[in-house]
N, C-alpha and C positions, 0 to 999 in steps of 0.2 A: 641564022647565026646563034650560037648558043651563048649562055650567060657570061662564060669566061671571055669569049670573043668581044661581047658588048662591053664588058668592063675594061678590057684592055684598050678597045677603040676609045672609050669615053676618057680613060685615064691619059692616054697619050695625046689625043687630038681635041678634048672637050667636044666631042661629037655630039650635036643636038639630037640627031636621030637615034643614036645608041642611048643617050639619056631618056628620051621619050620611051624608048622600049623598055628600058629597065623600070621606068616609072609604071607602065602598063602592067609589068610583071609583078611588080611587089607593093604597089600602094595600097591595095585592100588589106593584105596581111598586116602592114605597118599602120594603117588606120585602125585596125582591129586592135592592136597592142596599145596604141595610145588612147582609144576610146575606152578600152577595158580599165585603164587607169583614171582617166578623167571623167568618164560617164556624162560628157557633154558633146554631142555631135559637132555643133558648130566650132567649138573651141578645139576639138580634136582635128578637125580639118584644117583649121588655122595652124596648129602646131605641125601637122603634116606637111603643110607647105613650108614652114620655117626648116623642117627636117631636110627636105629635098634642096633647099638653098644651101644647107650646111653640106649635104652630099656634093653638090656642085662645087662649092668652094674647097672641100677638103678631100676630094677623091684621091689625091696623091698619097694620103695617109692610109688607104687601105692596101694590105698586103695579103695575098692569099696564103702565106705561111703562117699566118696567125688565126685564120679561120676563114669560113665560106663567106662569100658577099652577103648572102641572105642574113646571116647571123650578125654581121656587121651593121647592116642596115636597121634590123631589129633592135640592136643594143642602142643605137642613136636614137631612134623612135622612142624607146623606153626610157632612156635618160632624159630626153627632152621632155616628155610627158612629166616625169618625177620632177624636173627642175620647174615646170609649170605649177605643179600642186605646191610647191614650196615658195613660190613667189608671193609677194605681199598683196599684190592685185588679186589673185586667185583667192587667197584665203578671206580678203575682204568680201569679194564676190560671193563666195560660198556662204559665209557667216550671214549675209544679208538675205539669202534665199529661203522661201519657206521649206518646210520639211516635205511637202507634197511632192517636190520634184524627185525625191529619193525613193518614192514609193513604187514598187513594181519595175525596177530598173532591171533590164535583161539585155543580154547580147542578141543581136539579131541572128536567128537561126538560119535565115537565107543569105548570109553573107558568104561569099565564095572564099575558099582558102586554097592556097597553093599545096602541091603535093609535099613540099617540104615541111610546111606548117602541119599538114596532116600526120606526117611521119612524127614530127616532134611531139604533137598531142598524144599520139598512140604510144610513144615511148614513155611520155610523163605518166600516162594513165597505168601502166604496168609497174610503175616504181611502187615502193612501200608508202604506206599512208603518211609516215613521217616526211619523207622526201617530197611527196606531192604537196603537203601543207606548206613546206619551207619554200619550194619553188614557186607555188601559187602565191604566197604573201610577198616574197622578195622580187619576183620577175613579173609577174602579172598584175598584181595589185599596187607595186611600187613602195612597198614598206621598206623602212631602212632595217639594219639588222637588229638595232636596238628595239624598234617597234615590233619587230617579229618575235624577239625575245618576250617582250610584255605580252603579246597577243597569245602567245603559245604557253606563257607562264614557264619558260625555261631559261636557264642561264644563257647569257650573251655568247660565252665561249661555246656552248653547245650549238647555238645557231651557227656560228662561224664554221665549226667543224663538219656539221651535217651539210650546210650548204655547199662546202668545198667538196665533200665526199659524194653528195648526190649529184652535183655537177659533173664531177668525174666518171661517175657510173653512167650518167646520161649521155656524155660524150663518147664513152666506150661503146654503149649500146647502139648509138647512131652510127658509129664508124664501122661496124660490123657488116 
């Protein structure tokens, strides 16, 4: 059964087997996005669990016309991780940790990634330096547009324009 069939079955029937298959297919990629933002494996797993509860509760809101299911899942994952970093508890927890935890942080190289994620990474790598920086800060590191503006020392309007332009060109290159 392909992804579209699983999604339809899950949407129409809340089919647990279809849900489990979708989890098996995407949980590693989603965890990678979450962990890239949070840099805390246990917390990332907790957020992933919350994301899959959201997916279960809100599957009706997914429509193929607005994008692929994989993209929808990654957006939910990314937003949940960013929401977590903005929570009061998270800020207090991070403030109380020693700096040693932030030394030598790296993404595990042995993490399995889906073909879709590989394609996305390859397309992003081929983009201009400006686009890669914007996409990295906004989507992989969870920065706001204002924080991205400050980090890159460019006007906020430029960040908004570049992000829209870069995402459009990325979308076009993926759809080829």
